VOMARVO-724577 format. One record per residue (C-alpha): residue number from 1; x, y, z. Coordinates in nm, 2 decimals, always signed. Last residue first. Example, Ala and Ser with C-alpha at 12.3 -4.5 7.8 and 13.67 -1.06 7.14 Angstrom:
# VOMARVO-724577
<node><nr>2</nr><xx>+1.37</xx><yy>-0.11</yy><zz>+0.71</zz></node>
<node><nr>1</nr><xx>+1.23</xx><yy>-0.45</yy><zz>+0.78</zz></node>
END
This chain:
# VOMARVO-724577
<node><nr>204</nr><xx>-6.35</xx><yy>+3.09</yy><zz>+9.63</zz></node>
<node><nr>203</nr><xx>-6.60</xx><yy>+3.34</yy><zz>+9.50</zz></node>
<node><nr>202</nr><xx>-6.64</xx><yy>+3.65</yy><zz>+9.70</zz></node>
<node><nr>201</nr><xx>-6.96</xx><yy>+3.75</yy><zz>+9.88</zz></node>
<node><nr>200</nr><xx>-6.90</xx><yy>+4.08</yy><zz>+10.06</zz></node>
<node><nr>199</nr><xx>-6.68</xx><yy>+4.22</yy><zz>+9.78</zz></node>
<node><nr>198</nr><xx>-6.36</xx><yy>+4.39</yy><zz>+9.91</zz></node>
<node><nr>197</nr><xx>-6.21</xx><yy>+4.56</yy><zz>+10.21</zz></node>
<node><nr>196</nr><xx>-5.89</xx><yy>+4.71</yy><zz>+10.34</zz></node>
<node><nr>195</nr><xx>-5.90</xx><yy>+5.03</yy><zz>+10.14</zz></node>
<node><nr>194</nr><xx>-5.73</xx><yy>+4.91</yy><zz>+9.83</zz></node>
<node><nr>193</nr><xx>-5.39</xx><yy>+5.05</yy><zz>+9.93</zz></node>
<node><nr>192</nr><xx>-5.43</xx><yy>+4.92</yy><zz>+10.28</zz></node>
<node><nr>191</nr><xx>-5.50</xx><yy>+4.57</yy><zz>+10.15</zz></node>
<node><nr>190</nr><xx>-5.18</xx><yy>+4.58</yy><zz>+9.94</zz></node>
<node><nr>189</nr><xx>-4.98</xx><yy>+4.70</yy><zz>+10.24</zz></node>
<node><nr>188</nr><xx>-5.11</xx><yy>+4.41</yy><zz>+10.45</zz></node>
<node><nr>187</nr><xx>-5.00</xx><yy>+4.17</yy><zz>+10.17</zz></node>
<node><nr>186</nr><xx>-4.66</xx><yy>+4.31</yy><zz>+10.09</zz></node>
<node><nr>185</nr><xx>-4.50</xx><yy>+4.38</yy><zz>+10.43</zz></node>
<node><nr>184</nr><xx>-4.54</xx><yy>+4.04</yy><zz>+10.59</zz></node>
<node><nr>183</nr><xx>-4.47</xx><yy>+3.89</yy><zz>+10.25</zz></node>
<node><nr>182</nr><xx>-4.12</xx><yy>+4.03</yy><zz>+10.26</zz></node>
<node><nr>181</nr><xx>-4.07</xx><yy>+3.89</yy><zz>+10.61</zz></node>
<node><nr>180</nr><xx>-4.18</xx><yy>+3.55</yy><zz>+10.48</zz></node>
<node><nr>179</nr><xx>-3.95</xx><yy>+3.56</yy><zz>+10.19</zz></node>
<node><nr>178</nr><xx>-3.66</xx><yy>+3.64</yy><zz>+10.43</zz></node>
<node><nr>177</nr><xx>-3.75</xx><yy>+3.34</yy><zz>+10.64</zz></node>
<node><nr>176</nr><xx>-3.77</xx><yy>+3.12</yy><zz>+10.33</zz></node>
<node><nr>175</nr><xx>-3.42</xx><yy>+3.22</yy><zz>+10.24</zz></node>
<node><nr>174</nr><xx>-3.29</xx><yy>+3.15</yy><zz>+10.59</zz></node>
<node><nr>173</nr><xx>-3.46</xx><yy>+2.81</yy><zz>+10.61</zz></node>
<node><nr>172</nr><xx>-3.36</xx><yy>+2.68</yy><zz>+10.27</zz></node>
<node><nr>171</nr><xx>-3.04</xx><yy>+2.49</yy><zz>+10.34</zz></node>
<node><nr>170</nr><xx>-3.21</xx><yy>+2.33</yy><zz>+10.65</zz></node>
<node><nr>169</nr><xx>-3.50</xx><yy>+2.17</yy><zz>+10.47</zz></node>
<node><nr>168</nr><xx>-3.41</xx><yy>+1.93</yy><zz>+10.19</zz></node>
<node><nr>167</nr><xx>-3.05</xx><yy>+1.83</yy><zz>+10.25</zz></node>
<node><nr>166</nr><xx>-3.03</xx><yy>+1.85</yy><zz>+10.63</zz></node>
<node><nr>165</nr><xx>-3.39</xx><yy>+1.74</yy><zz>+10.66</zz></node>
<node><nr>164</nr><xx>-3.34</xx><yy>+1.43</yy><zz>+10.44</zz></node>
<node><nr>163</nr><xx>-3.02</xx><yy>+1.35</yy><zz>+10.63</zz></node>
<node><nr>162</nr><xx>-3.21</xx><yy>+1.35</yy><zz>+10.97</zz></node>
<node><nr>161</nr><xx>-3.50</xx><yy>+1.15</yy><zz>+10.83</zz></node>
<node><nr>160</nr><xx>-3.29</xx><yy>+0.87</yy><zz>+10.69</zz></node>
<node><nr>159</nr><xx>-3.22</xx><yy>+0.87</yy><zz>+10.32</zz></node>
<node><nr>158</nr><xx>-3.31</xx><yy>+0.62</yy><zz>+10.05</zz></node>
<node><nr>157</nr><xx>-3.26</xx><yy>+0.87</yy><zz>+9.77</zz></node>
<node><nr>156</nr><xx>-3.62</xx><yy>+0.87</yy><zz>+9.63</zz></node>
<node><nr>155</nr><xx>-3.78</xx><yy>+0.79</yy><zz>+9.97</zz></node>
<node><nr>154</nr><xx>-3.59</xx><yy>+1.06</yy><zz>+10.16</zz></node>
<node><nr>153</nr><xx>-3.64</xx><yy>+1.32</yy><zz>+9.89</zz></node>
<node><nr>152</nr><xx>-4.01</xx><yy>+1.25</yy><zz>+9.87</zz></node>
<node><nr>151</nr><xx>-4.04</xx><yy>+1.29</yy><zz>+10.25</zz></node>
<node><nr>150</nr><xx>-3.83</xx><yy>+1.60</yy><zz>+10.25</zz></node>
<node><nr>149</nr><xx>-4.04</xx><yy>+1.77</yy><zz>+9.98</zz></node>
<node><nr>148</nr><xx>-4.38</xx><yy>+1.67</yy><zz>+10.12</zz></node>
<node><nr>147</nr><xx>-4.30</xx><yy>+1.79</yy><zz>+10.47</zz></node>
<node><nr>146</nr><xx>-4.10</xx><yy>+2.09</yy><zz>+10.36</zz></node>
<node><nr>145</nr><xx>-4.39</xx><yy>+2.21</yy><zz>+10.15</zz></node>
<node><nr>144</nr><xx>-4.63</xx><yy>+2.18</yy><zz>+10.44</zz></node>
<node><nr>143</nr><xx>-4.39</xx><yy>+2.35</yy><zz>+10.67</zz></node>
<node><nr>142</nr><xx>-4.34</xx><yy>+2.63</yy><zz>+10.43</zz></node>
<node><nr>141</nr><xx>-4.71</xx><yy>+2.69</yy><zz>+10.42</zz></node>
<node><nr>140</nr><xx>-4.74</xx><yy>+2.70</yy><zz>+10.79</zz></node>
<node><nr>139</nr><xx>-4.45</xx><yy>+2.94</yy><zz>+10.82</zz></node>
<node><nr>138</nr><xx>-4.61</xx><yy>+3.17</yy><zz>+10.56</zz></node>
<node><nr>137</nr><xx>-4.94</xx><yy>+3.16</yy><zz>+10.74</zz></node>
<node><nr>136</nr><xx>-4.79</xx><yy>+3.25</yy><zz>+11.07</zz></node>
<node><nr>135</nr><xx>-4.60</xx><yy>+3.54</yy><zz>+10.91</zz></node>
<node><nr>134</nr><xx>-4.91</xx><yy>+3.66</yy><zz>+10.74</zz></node>
<node><nr>133</nr><xx>-5.08</xx><yy>+3.66</yy><zz>+11.08</zz></node>
<node><nr>132</nr><xx>-4.80</xx><yy>+3.86</yy><zz>+11.23</zz></node>
<node><nr>131</nr><xx>-4.82</xx><yy>+4.12</yy><zz>+10.94</zz></node>
<node><nr>130</nr><xx>-5.19</xx><yy>+4.17</yy><zz>+10.96</zz></node>
<node><nr>129</nr><xx>-5.44</xx><yy>+4.15</yy><zz>+10.67</zz></node>
<node><nr>128</nr><xx>-5.35</xx><yy>+3.82</yy><zz>+10.49</zz></node>
<node><nr>127</nr><xx>-5.46</xx><yy>+3.60</yy><zz>+10.78</zz></node>
<node><nr>126</nr><xx>-5.81</xx><yy>+3.72</yy><zz>+10.71</zz></node>
<node><nr>125</nr><xx>-5.99</xx><yy>+3.38</yy><zz>+10.74</zz></node>
<node><nr>124</nr><xx>-6.02</xx><yy>+3.37</yy><zz>+10.37</zz></node>
<node><nr>123</nr><xx>-5.65</xx><yy>+3.42</yy><zz>+10.36</zz></node>
<node><nr>122</nr><xx>-5.61</xx><yy>+3.11</yy><zz>+10.58</zz></node>
<node><nr>121</nr><xx>-5.80</xx><yy>+2.91</yy><zz>+10.32</zz></node>
<node><nr>120</nr><xx>-5.59</xx><yy>+3.04</yy><zz>+10.04</zz></node>
<node><nr>119</nr><xx>-5.29</xx><yy>+2.95</yy><zz>+10.26</zz></node>
<node><nr>118</nr><xx>-5.41</xx><yy>+2.59</yy><zz>+10.28</zz></node>
<node><nr>117</nr><xx>-5.48</xx><yy>+2.56</yy><zz>+9.91</zz></node>
<node><nr>116</nr><xx>-5.14</xx><yy>+2.70</yy><zz>+9.81</zz></node>
<node><nr>115</nr><xx>-4.97</xx><yy>+2.47</yy><zz>+10.06</zz></node>
<node><nr>114</nr><xx>-5.15</xx><yy>+2.16</yy><zz>+9.94</zz></node>
<node><nr>113</nr><xx>-5.08</xx><yy>+2.21</yy><zz>+9.58</zz></node>
<node><nr>112</nr><xx>-4.72</xx><yy>+2.33</yy><zz>+9.64</zz></node>
<node><nr>111</nr><xx>-4.65</xx><yy>+2.02</yy><zz>+9.84</zz></node>
<node><nr>110</nr><xx>-4.67</xx><yy>+1.81</yy><zz>+9.52</zz></node>
<node><nr>109</nr><xx>-4.41</xx><yy>+2.05</yy><zz>+9.37</zz></node>
<node><nr>108</nr><xx>-4.19</xx><yy>+2.00</yy><zz>+9.67</zz></node>
<node><nr>107</nr><xx>-4.21</xx><yy>+1.62</yy><zz>+9.63</zz></node>
<node><nr>106</nr><xx>-4.06</xx><yy>+1.66</yy><zz>+9.28</zz></node>
<node><nr>105</nr><xx>-3.72</xx><yy>+1.73</yy><zz>+9.43</zz></node>
<node><nr>104</nr><xx>-3.56</xx><yy>+1.39</yy><zz>+9.42</zz></node>
<node><nr>103</nr><xx>-3.62</xx><yy>+1.35</yy><zz>+9.04</zz></node>
<node><nr>102</nr><xx>-3.80</xx><yy>+1.04</yy><zz>+8.92</zz></node>
<node><nr>101</nr><xx>-4.14</xx><yy>+1.21</yy><zz>+8.87</zz></node>
<node><nr>100</nr><xx>-3.96</xx><yy>+1.47</yy><zz>+8.67</zz></node>
<node><nr>99</nr><xx>-3.94</xx><yy>+1.22</yy><zz>+8.38</zz></node>
<node><nr>98</nr><xx>-4.31</xx><yy>+1.26</yy><zz>+8.33</zz></node>
<node><nr>97</nr><xx>-4.25</xx><yy>+1.58</yy><zz>+8.14</zz></node>
<node><nr>96</nr><xx>-4.10</xx><yy>+1.92</yy><zz>+8.23</zz></node>
<node><nr>95</nr><xx>-3.78</xx><yy>+2.08</yy><zz>+8.35</zz></node>
<node><nr>94</nr><xx>-3.69</xx><yy>+2.44</yy><zz>+8.26</zz></node>
<node><nr>93</nr><xx>-3.46</xx><yy>+2.50</yy><zz>+8.55</zz></node>
<node><nr>92</nr><xx>-3.73</xx><yy>+2.44</yy><zz>+8.81</zz></node>
<node><nr>91</nr><xx>-4.06</xx><yy>+2.33</yy><zz>+8.66</zz></node>
<node><nr>90</nr><xx>-4.20</xx><yy>+2.54</yy><zz>+8.37</zz></node>
<node><nr>89</nr><xx>-4.11</xx><yy>+2.32</yy><zz>+8.07</zz></node>
<node><nr>88</nr><xx>-4.47</xx><yy>+2.23</yy><zz>+7.97</zz></node>
<node><nr>87</nr><xx>-4.44</xx><yy>+1.86</yy><zz>+7.90</zz></node>
<node><nr>86</nr><xx>-4.75</xx><yy>+1.68</yy><zz>+8.02</zz></node>
<node><nr>85</nr><xx>-4.60</xx><yy>+1.66</yy><zz>+8.37</zz></node>
<node><nr>84</nr><xx>-4.56</xx><yy>+2.03</yy><zz>+8.38</zz></node>
<node><nr>83</nr><xx>-4.92</xx><yy>+2.08</yy><zz>+8.26</zz></node>
<node><nr>82</nr><xx>-5.04</xx><yy>+1.85</yy><zz>+8.55</zz></node>
<node><nr>81</nr><xx>-4.84</xx><yy>+2.02</yy><zz>+8.82</zz></node>
<node><nr>80</nr><xx>-4.90</xx><yy>+2.38</yy><zz>+8.72</zz></node>
<node><nr>79</nr><xx>-5.27</xx><yy>+2.32</yy><zz>+8.65</zz></node>
<node><nr>78</nr><xx>-5.30</xx><yy>+2.15</yy><zz>+8.99</zz></node>
<node><nr>77</nr><xx>-5.13</xx><yy>+2.45</yy><zz>+9.14</zz></node>
<node><nr>76</nr><xx>-5.37</xx><yy>+2.70</yy><zz>+8.98</zz></node>
<node><nr>75</nr><xx>-5.68</xx><yy>+2.49</yy><zz>+9.06</zz></node>
<node><nr>74</nr><xx>-5.58</xx><yy>+2.46</yy><zz>+9.43</zz></node>
<node><nr>73</nr><xx>-5.50</xx><yy>+2.83</yy><zz>+9.46</zz></node>
<node><nr>72</nr><xx>-5.82</xx><yy>+2.92</yy><zz>+9.27</zz></node>
<node><nr>71</nr><xx>-6.02</xx><yy>+2.71</yy><zz>+9.51</zz></node>
<node><nr>70</nr><xx>-5.86</xx><yy>+2.84</yy><zz>+9.83</zz></node>
<node><nr>69</nr><xx>-5.79</xx><yy>+3.21</yy><zz>+9.76</zz></node>
<node><nr>68</nr><xx>-5.60</xx><yy>+3.41</yy><zz>+9.49</zz></node>
<node><nr>67</nr><xx>-5.38</xx><yy>+3.64</yy><zz>+9.70</zz></node>
<node><nr>66</nr><xx>-5.30</xx><yy>+3.40</yy><zz>+9.98</zz></node>
<node><nr>65</nr><xx>-5.20</xx><yy>+3.13</yy><zz>+9.73</zz></node>
<node><nr>64</nr><xx>-5.00</xx><yy>+3.38</yy><zz>+9.54</zz></node>
<node><nr>63</nr><xx>-4.79</xx><yy>+3.47</yy><zz>+9.84</zz></node>
<node><nr>62</nr><xx>-4.73</xx><yy>+3.10</yy><zz>+9.92</zz></node>
<node><nr>61</nr><xx>-4.68</xx><yy>+2.97</yy><zz>+9.57</zz></node>
<node><nr>60</nr><xx>-4.48</xx><yy>+3.27</yy><zz>+9.44</zz></node>
<node><nr>59</nr><xx>-4.25</xx><yy>+3.26</yy><zz>+9.74</zz></node>
<node><nr>58</nr><xx>-4.21</xx><yy>+2.89</yy><zz>+9.72</zz></node>
<node><nr>57</nr><xx>-4.12</xx><yy>+2.90</yy><zz>+9.35</zz></node>
<node><nr>56</nr><xx>-3.84</xx><yy>+3.15</yy><zz>+9.37</zz></node>
<node><nr>55</nr><xx>-3.58</xx><yy>+2.88</yy><zz>+9.35</zz></node>
<node><nr>54</nr><xx>-3.29</xx><yy>+2.73</yy><zz>+9.56</zz></node>
<node><nr>53</nr><xx>-3.20</xx><yy>+2.40</yy><zz>+9.41</zz></node>
<node><nr>52</nr><xx>-3.27</xx><yy>+2.05</yy><zz>+9.56</zz></node>
<node><nr>51</nr><xx>-3.00</xx><yy>+1.79</yy><zz>+9.48</zz></node>
<node><nr>50</nr><xx>-2.80</xx><yy>+1.91</yy><zz>+9.79</zz></node>
<node><nr>49</nr><xx>-2.43</xx><yy>+1.98</yy><zz>+9.86</zz></node>
<node><nr>48</nr><xx>-2.33</xx><yy>+2.17</yy><zz>+9.55</zz></node>
<node><nr>47</nr><xx>-2.63</xx><yy>+2.41</yy><zz>+9.55</zz></node>
<node><nr>46</nr><xx>-2.79</xx><yy>+2.50</yy><zz>+9.23</zz></node>
<node><nr>45</nr><xx>-2.95</xx><yy>+2.84</yy><zz>+9.21</zz></node>
<node><nr>44</nr><xx>-3.29</xx><yy>+2.88</yy><zz>+9.04</zz></node>
<node><nr>43</nr><xx>-3.50</xx><yy>+3.18</yy><zz>+8.93</zz></node>
<node><nr>42</nr><xx>-3.66</xx><yy>+2.96</yy><zz>+8.66</zz></node>
<node><nr>41</nr><xx>-3.92</xx><yy>+2.85</yy><zz>+8.91</zz></node>
<node><nr>40</nr><xx>-4.03</xx><yy>+3.21</yy><zz>+8.94</zz></node>
<node><nr>39</nr><xx>-4.17</xx><yy>+3.19</yy><zz>+8.59</zz></node>
<node><nr>38</nr><xx>-4.35</xx><yy>+2.86</yy><zz>+8.65</zz></node>
<node><nr>37</nr><xx>-4.50</xx><yy>+3.00</yy><zz>+8.97</zz></node>
<node><nr>36</nr><xx>-4.62</xx><yy>+3.30</yy><zz>+8.77</zz></node>
<node><nr>35</nr><xx>-4.76</xx><yy>+3.08</yy><zz>+8.50</zz></node>
<node><nr>34</nr><xx>-4.96</xx><yy>+2.88</yy><zz>+8.75</zz></node>
<node><nr>33</nr><xx>-5.10</xx><yy>+3.19</yy><zz>+8.91</zz></node>
<node><nr>32</nr><xx>-5.18</xx><yy>+3.35</yy><zz>+8.58</zz></node>
<node><nr>31</nr><xx>-5.37</xx><yy>+3.05</yy><zz>+8.46</zz></node>
<node><nr>30</nr><xx>-5.58</xx><yy>+3.04</yy><zz>+8.78</zz></node>
<node><nr>29</nr><xx>-5.62</xx><yy>+3.42</yy><zz>+8.79</zz></node>
<node><nr>28</nr><xx>-5.72</xx><yy>+3.44</yy><zz>+8.42</zz></node>
<node><nr>27</nr><xx>-5.98</xx><yy>+3.16</yy><zz>+8.46</zz></node>
<node><nr>26</nr><xx>-6.12</xx><yy>+3.31</yy><zz>+8.78</zz></node>
<node><nr>25</nr><xx>-6.14</xx><yy>+3.66</yy><zz>+8.63</zz></node>
<node><nr>24</nr><xx>-6.32</xx><yy>+3.54</yy><zz>+8.32</zz></node>
<node><nr>23</nr><xx>-6.58</xx><yy>+3.38</yy><zz>+8.54</zz></node>
<node><nr>22</nr><xx>-6.62</xx><yy>+3.66</yy><zz>+8.80</zz></node>
<node><nr>21</nr><xx>-6.57</xx><yy>+3.98</yy><zz>+8.59</zz></node>
<node><nr>20</nr><xx>-6.41</xx><yy>+4.24</yy><zz>+8.81</zz></node>
<node><nr>19</nr><xx>-6.07</xx><yy>+4.20</yy><zz>+8.99</zz></node>
<node><nr>18</nr><xx>-6.12</xx><yy>+4.28</yy><zz>+9.36</zz></node>
<node><nr>17</nr><xx>-6.16</xx><yy>+3.91</yy><zz>+9.43</zz></node>
<node><nr>16</nr><xx>-5.79</xx><yy>+3.87</yy><zz>+9.35</zz></node>
<node><nr>15</nr><xx>-5.70</xx><yy>+4.03</yy><zz>+9.68</zz></node>
<node><nr>14</nr><xx>-5.89</xx><yy>+3.78</yy><zz>+9.90</zz></node>
<node><nr>13</nr><xx>-6.24</xx><yy>+3.83</yy><zz>+10.02</zz></node>
<node><nr>12</nr><xx>-6.36</xx><yy>+3.71</yy><zz>+10.36</zz></node>
<node><nr>11</nr><xx>-6.58</xx><yy>+3.40</yy><zz>+10.34</zz></node>
<node><nr>10</nr><xx>-6.46</xx><yy>+3.21</yy><zz>+10.64</zz></node>
<node><nr>9</nr><xx>-6.46</xx><yy>+3.54</yy><zz>+10.85</zz></node>
<node><nr>8</nr><xx>-6.83</xx><yy>+3.59</yy><zz>+10.78</zz></node>
<node><nr>7</nr><xx>-6.91</xx><yy>+3.23</yy><zz>+10.86</zz></node>
<node><nr>6</nr><xx>-6.72</xx><yy>+3.25</yy><zz>+11.19</zz></node>
<node><nr>5</nr><xx>-6.90</xx><yy>+3.57</yy><zz>+11.28</zz></node>
<node><nr>4</nr><xx>-7.23</xx><yy>+3.42</yy><zz>+11.21</zz></node>
<node><nr>3</nr><xx>-7.15</xx><yy>+3.11</yy><zz>+11.41</zz></node>
<node><nr>2</nr><xx>-7.04</xx><yy>+3.33</yy><zz>+11.70</zz></node>
<node><nr>1</nr><xx>-7.38</xx><yy>+3.50</yy><zz>+11.69</zz></node>
END
């Protein structure tokens, strides 16, 4: 019985499962997710004391990852990463091309792939239904992004761990906390508006 409950929870629908037309939906959701992250990346503020700008990307990645699910979250962020490397100017501040591999902030983009996938999985476990579970998921996602971002920053600029954290994590804690609080309200409200349920056998 416990296995049946776990299996049911592991296949819980996410918000994008409510869109009809499975194959077309999946393509549109993946492309739309990547494009939305690219759009939010242009909402950037440079800080004088760190090479990492404040952007809207993390909010789009984490909220979107929970809305689209595991596989579509992974596919969307791989599309964002690879298309950006191939020249689509949708990284922060219109950057694109292989030159971004040499920038100190590229590790955050790598972290987006893992964070979106992880939060998609948590959404399949119904972490997108209750505010405190959404908060836990957002904190987890941010930690994943911080881990990749600060590590890349430290290696690229030859920094020690403390300095990498002070430049690549600490300046963003307040903003990310605010984004998490916003997500706490948005996702559960969205589920209430659609009746709190979806297809019994969603695609991932």
